[in-house]
Structure formats: structure tokens, C-alpha cells
KEKE-3310 file (N, C-alpha, C; in steps of 0.2 Angstrom, whole numbers, plus 5000, padded with zeros to 4 digits):
npx = (5555:5571:5584:5592:5585:5574:5580:5584:5572:5566:5575:5573:5559:5560:5568:5558:5548:5555:5556:5542:5538:5546:5541:5527:5529:5530:5534:5541:5544:5550:5552:5547:5547:5531:5527:5528:5518:5506:5491:5480:5481:5488:5496:5502:5500:5507:5504:5516:5523:5529:5529:5523:5524:5517:5526:5524:5513:5499:5493:5499:5512:5521:5531:5523:5517:5527:5520:5509:5514:5519:5507:5501:5510:5509:5496:5498:5507:5498:5491:5499:5496:5482:5474:5464:5450:5443:5435:5445:5456:5455:5455:5468:5476:5473:5479:5493:5495:5492:5502:5513:5511:5513:5526:5532:5534:5523:5516:5503:5496:5500:5515:5531:5537:5551:5560:5561:5575:5574:5571:5578:5568:5565:5556:5546:5533:5518:5519:5512:5498:5499:5496:5480:5477:5480:5467:5459:5463:5453:5449:5449:5451:5444:5435:5444:5449:5438:5429:5414:5413:5407:5393:5384:5366:5356:5342:5327:5317:5300:5285:5267:5261:5269:5273:5285:5292:5287:5298:5308:5314:5321:5331:5324:5326:5322:5309)
npy = (5543:5538:5529:5521:5519:5512:5501:5495:5493:5484:5473:5469:5466:5455:5446:5443:5438:5426:5419:5417:5409:5398:5392:5389:5382:5388:5395:5409:5418:5431:5446:5462:5480:5489:5497:5515:5522:5514:5515:5509:5497:5488:5477:5464:5447:5437:5424:5418:5418:5430:5444:5459:5474:5489:5502:5516:5528:5533:5546:5554:5552:5546:5534:5518:5511:5498:5487:5487:5484:5471:5465:5466:5458:5445:5443:5442:5431:5421:5420:5412:5399:5398:5404:5415:5423:5415:5405:5396:5402:5414:5408:5402:5414:5421:5412:5413:5426:5426:5418:5426:5437:5431:5427:5440:5447:5453:5467:5475:5491:5508:5515:5513:5528:5538:5541:5556:5565:5568:5584:5594:5605:5613:5623:5622:5620:5610:5593:5588:5578:5561:5555:5549:5531:5522:5517:5501:5488:5482:5464:5459:5447:5437:5427:5418:5411:5404:5411:5422:5438:5451:5461:5476:5475:5482:5492:5495:5510:5508:5513:5516:5519:5513:5498:5485:5477:5460:5447:5436:5420:5418:5426:5437:5438:5441:5450)
npz = (5562:5564:5554:5561:5573:5568:5563:5575:5582:5573:5574:5588:5587:5578:5586:5596:5588:5583:5595:5598:5587:5589:5600:5596:5585:5572:5556:5547:5532:5530:5541:5540:5540:5537:5521:5520:5513:5515:5523:5529:5537:5550:5550:5539:5533:5521:5509:5506:5518:5521:5532:5536:5546:5553:5559:5562:5568:5558:5558:5568:5566:5575:5583:5585:5600:5608:5613:5605:5593:5595:5598:5585:5578:5584:5579:5565:5565:5569:5558:5550:5553:5552:5539:5539:5548:5556:5570:5574:5571:5579:5592:5592:5590:5602:5611:5607:5610:5624:5629:5625:5634:5646:5645:5645:5634:5627:5634:5638:5640:5647:5641:5650:5658:5657:5672:5680:5688:5705:5712:5724:5732:5743:5746:5754:5749:5747:5740:5724:5722:5717:5700:5695:5694:5679:5668:5669:5657:5645:5643:5628:5623:5629:5624:5618:5629:5632:5639:5639:5632:5642:5638:5638:5638:5625:5626:5617:5618:5620:5613:5615:5603:5593:5586:5588:5574:5569:5572:5561:5558:5547:5535:5523:5507:5494:5494)
capx = (5559:5577:5585:5595:5579:5570:5583:5584:5565:5565:5579:5569:5553:5563:5570:5552:5545:5558:5554:5535:5538:5549:5536:5521:5531:5528:5539:5539:5550:5554:5548:5549:5542:5527:5529:5526:5512:5501:5488:5474:5482:5494:5501:5499:5504:5506:5504:5523:5527:5531:5525:5525:5521:5517:5529:5523:5506:5497:5491:5504:5519:5525:5532:5518:5520:5529:5515:5504:5518:5519:5500:5500:5515:5505:5490:5500:5510:5493:5489:5504:5493:5475:5475:5458:5449:5438:5435:5451:5461:5454:5458:5476:5479:5473:5484:5499:5495:5493:5509:5518:5510:5516:5534:5535:5535:5518:5515:5499:5495:5504:5523:5534:5540:5558:5559:5565:5578:5571:5575:5577:5565:5566:5552:5540:5527:5516:5519:5506:5495:5500:5491:5476:5480:5478:5461:5461:5462:5448:5451:5446:5452:5441:5432:5449:5450:5432:5424:5410:5413:5401:5391:5377:5361:5353:5335:5324:5311:5294:5279:5261:5259:5273:5274:5290:5290:5288:5305:5307:5320:5325:5332:5320:5331:5318:5303)
capy = (5538:5537:5522:5517:5517:5507:5494:5492:5490:5478:5468:5467:5462:5449:5441:5441:5433:5419:5415:5414:5404:5392:5389:5387:5378:5392:5398:5414:5419:5437:5451:5468:5486:5491:5503:5521:5524:5510:5518:5505:5491:5488:5472:5459:5441:5435:5417:5415:5419:5437:5448:5467:5477:5496:5505:5523:5530:5536:5553:5557:5550:5544:5526:5515:5507:5491:5482:5487:5480:5464:5462:5465:5453:5439:5442:5440:5425:5416:5418:5407:5392:5399:5410:5418:5426:5411:5404:5393:5408:5418:5404:5402:5421:5422:5407:5416:5433:5425:5416:5432:5441:5427:5428:5447:5449:5457:5471:5480:5497:5513:5514:5516:5534:5539:5545:5562:5565:5572:5590:5597:5612:5617:5629:5621:5619:5603:5590:5587:5571:5557:5555:5543:5525:5521:5513:5494:5487:5476:5458:5458:5440:5432:5422:5413:5407:5401:5416:5426:5445:5454:5467:5478:5474:5488:5491:5501:5512:5507:5518:5512:5519:5510:5491:5482:5472:5453:5444:5430:5416:5418:5432:5437:5441:5443:5452)
capz = (5565:5560:5551:5567:5578:5565:5563:5582:5583:5569:5577:5594:5585:5575:5592:5599:5583:5583:5602:5598:5582:5592:5605:5592:5579:5566:5552:5542:5527:5532:5544:5538:5541:5531:5518:5523:5510:5517:5528:5531:5541:5555:5548:5534:5532:5514:5509:5506:5524:5522:5537:5537:5552:5553:5564:5563:5568:5552:5559:5573:5563:5580:5583:5589:5606:5607:5614:5599:5588:5597:5597:5578:5576:5586:5575:5559:5566:5569:5551:5547:5554:5550:5535:5539:5554:5559:5577:5576:5571:5585:5598:5591:5591:5609:5614:5606:5614:5631:5630:5625:5640:5652:5644:5646:5627:5626:5640:5636:5644:5645:5640:5656:5657:5660:5678:5681:5694:5710:5714:5731:5731:5749:5746:5759:5746:5747:5734:5721:5723:5711:5695:5696:5691:5672:5668:5667:5650:5644:5640:5622:5620:5634:5621:5617:5635:5634:5642:5635:5634:5644:5634:5641:5633:5623:5626:5613:5621:5616:5614:5613:5596:5588:5588:5585:5569:5571:5569:5557:5559:5541:5531:5517:5502:5488:5497)
cpx = (5566:5579:5588:5590:5575:5573:5583:5577:5564:5569:5575:5563:5555:5564:5563:5548:5548:5556:5547:5535:5541:5544:5530:5523:5529:5534:5537:5545:5554:5549:5551:5544:5537:5529:5525:5519:5506:5498:5482:5475:5488:5499:5497:5503:5502:5507:5511:5527:5530:5526:5528:5521:5522:5521:5527:5515:5504:5496:5496:5511:5524:5526:5526:5521:5522:5524:5510:5508:5518:5512:5499:5504:5511:5499:5493:5504:5504:5490:5493:5500:5486:5475:5468:5456:5443:5439:5442:5457:5461:5457:5465:5479:5479:5478:5491:5500:5496:5499:5514:5517:5514:5524:5537:5536:5529:5516:5510:5498:5500:5512:5526:5537:5547:5557:5564:5569:5575:5575:5573:5574:5566:5562:5546:5534:5525:5517:5513:5504:5497:5495:5487:5479:5477:5472:5463:5459:5457:5451:5447:5447:5449:5438:5437:5450:5443:5427:5420:5411:5407:5399:5385:5372:5358:5346:5332:5318:5305:5288:5273:5259:5263:5274:5281:5288:5291:5295:5304:5314:5324:5325:5328:5324:5327:5311:5297)
cpy = (5537:5530:5518:5514:5511:5501:5491:5489:5484:5472:5465:5463:5455:5443:5438:5436:5426:5415:5412:5409:5397:5388:5386:5383:5382:5394:5403:5415:5426:5442:5457:5474:5487:5497:5509:5524:5520:5513:5514:5499:5492:5483:5468:5453:5438:5427:5414:5416:5426:5441:5455:5470:5485:5498:5512:5524:5534:5544:5557:5557:5548:5537:5524:5511:5500:5486:5482:5483:5473:5461:5461:5459:5446:5438:5439:5433:5419:5415:5413:5400:5393:5405:5413:5421:5422:5409:5400:5398:5412:5414:5404:5409:5422:5418:5411:5422:5431:5422:5421:5436:5437:5427:5435:5450:5455:5460:5476:5485:5502:5511:5517:5523:5534:5543:5551:5562:5570:5578:5592:5604:5616:5623:5628:5620:5611:5600:5588:5579:5567:5556:5549:5537:5525:5516:5506:5492:5481:5470:5456:5450:5435:5426:5416:5409:5404:5405:5420:5433:5447:5461:5469:5477:5481:5487:5497:5503:5510:5512:5514:5513:5515:5503:5489:5477:5465:5451:5437:5426:5416:5425:5432:5441:5444:5444:5451)
cpz = (5561:5558:5557:5571:5575:5564:5570:5584:5579:5572:5584:5592:5582:5581:5595:5594:5583:5590:5601:5593:5585:5596:5601:5586:5572:5562:5547:5538:5529:5536:5543:5539:5535:5528:5520:5520:5512:5524:5531:5535:5545:5553:5543:5534:5525:5514:5509:5512:5526:5527:5537:5542:5551:5559:5567:5563:5562:5553:5563:5570:5569:5580:5587:5595:5605:5608:5608:5593:5589:5596:5589:5575:5578:5581:5568:5559:5566:5562:5547:5548:5551:5546:5534:5546:5558:5567:5578:5576:5577:5591:5598:5593:5599:5613:5613:5610:5622:5633:5630:5631:5645:5651:5645:5639:5626:5633:5638:5642:5642:5645:5647:5654:5660:5667:5678:5688:5699:5712:5721:5730:5737:5750:5751:5756:5746:5740:5731:5722:5717:5707:5697:5692:5684:5673:5666:5660:5649:5641:5634:5619:5625:5630:5619:5623:5637:5638:5637:5637:5637:5641:5637:5635:5631:5623:5622:5617:5617:5618:5612:5606:5591:5591:5585:5580:5571:5568:5566:5558:5553:5538:5525:5512:5497:5491:5492)
residu = (MET:ASP:LYS:ARG:ALA:LYS:LYS:ASP:LEU:MET:ALA:ARG:LEU:GLU:ARG:ASP:ALA:GLN:ARG:ILE:CYS:ALA:ARG:PHE:ARG:LEU:ARG:TYR:ARG:VAL:LEU:GLU:PRO:GLU:ARG:ALA:ASN:VAL:LYS:ARG:ARG:TYR:GLY:ILE:CYS:PHE:SER:ASP:GLY:THR:ILE:ARG:ILE:ARG:LEU:ILE:HIS:VAL:THR:THR:LYS:GLN:PRO:LEU:LYS:TYR:SER:SER:LEU:VAL:ASN:THR:LEU:CYS:HIS:GLU:LEU:ALA:HIS:LEU:ARG:HIS:PHE:ASN:HIS:GLY:PRO:ARG:PHE:GLN:THR:PHE:TYR:GLY:GLN:ILE:LEU:GLU:TRP:ALA:ARG:ARG:GLU:GLY:ILE:TYR:ARG:PRO:GLY:PRO:GLU:PRO:ARG:ALA:LYS:LYS:PRO:ALA:ALA:ALA:THR:GLY:THR:GLY:ARG:PRO:LYS:ARG:ALA:PRO:ALA:PRO:ALA:ALA:PRO:THR:GLN:LEU:ASP:VAL:PHE:ALA:PHE:ALA:LYS:GLY:GLU:GLN:PRO:LYS:ARG:PRO:ARG:LYS:ARG:ARG:PRO:THR:THR:PRO:GLU:VAL:GLU:ALA:PRO:ALA:ARG:SER:SER:GLN:LEU:GLU:LEU:PHE:GLY)
# end
């Protein structure tokens, strides 16, 4: 990503961060891109209010989708109020993300592609069928809205020779 593109992207993120902060009465010190050598996180919020966001995918070296950047931004902004990952943080993060979605700031899903101009072929060949619709995105923030995420239950096969051990309500630390 060249310097101009990075500057434009950060300016857009900054505008969206300011809108979110105004709505939720949050304040941060500075929003900046994460250093290129950091490979283990998408963003970080420091106790002094500094927020860093990774802009480039680690393996592909391509810019991350804007929706991914906004998701990370919302996560880090939620840390300005709850500096942990507890239930209150998760609820607040879900509220920020949902508001950003309603406002059009957070738009998950595939990035819109640039349309190619239609060419008149005149060959009489049939047009190809449109690509199938993208799969629906799971709502991983359902718990923030008071819903329980639905998970399939895993069942272990049982055999007559092997009995499952009895379960205890307490963890035994020193056998």
C-alpha cells in the first residue's frame, strides 16, 4: 500500500472513529496504523488512549477489507470504556458494532466489485448464469443482543466396553 492510499484510509477511519466516539461519548488520544512488523494482532488499545489498527494482511500483504478495519476499530474503541474482554465489554462492543452497521459505517460481507462496461458481443452465445449469492454471514454478536448463539451439540459415540468417567462438579487440582 502506498503512502497516499494509507493516508486516505487512515483519514476515513479517523472520520468514522470520531462519529462513533461522539455517539458513545468516548475519547481516544490518537489513531494510527499498526507497525509492519507486528504479526499477531489486528489492533490494540493502550491505556493512554492510543489505538493502532493493522491495515495490511500478514500473509497476502494486501489491504484488509474496510469492514474488517471498522470491526477492529469498534473493538478497540470499546476498550476505552472496558479495558478487558468481560461480559460488559462484549455487550458494549456489540452495541457499537450494531450502531455502526445501522449508520452504514460497518458493512460486513464481500467488498463491492467495480462493474465492467458491458461489451456488445453479437456472437449469439448465451450469457453465463450469474454467480451464486454469497453465503450469509453468521451473527457472532448475537449474545450482545441477548440471544444465545446456536451451536450443534457434539455427541460422543459410546461403546459397551468403554464407560464415560463420572463427572464431578468441582475441578480436582491435586489428585
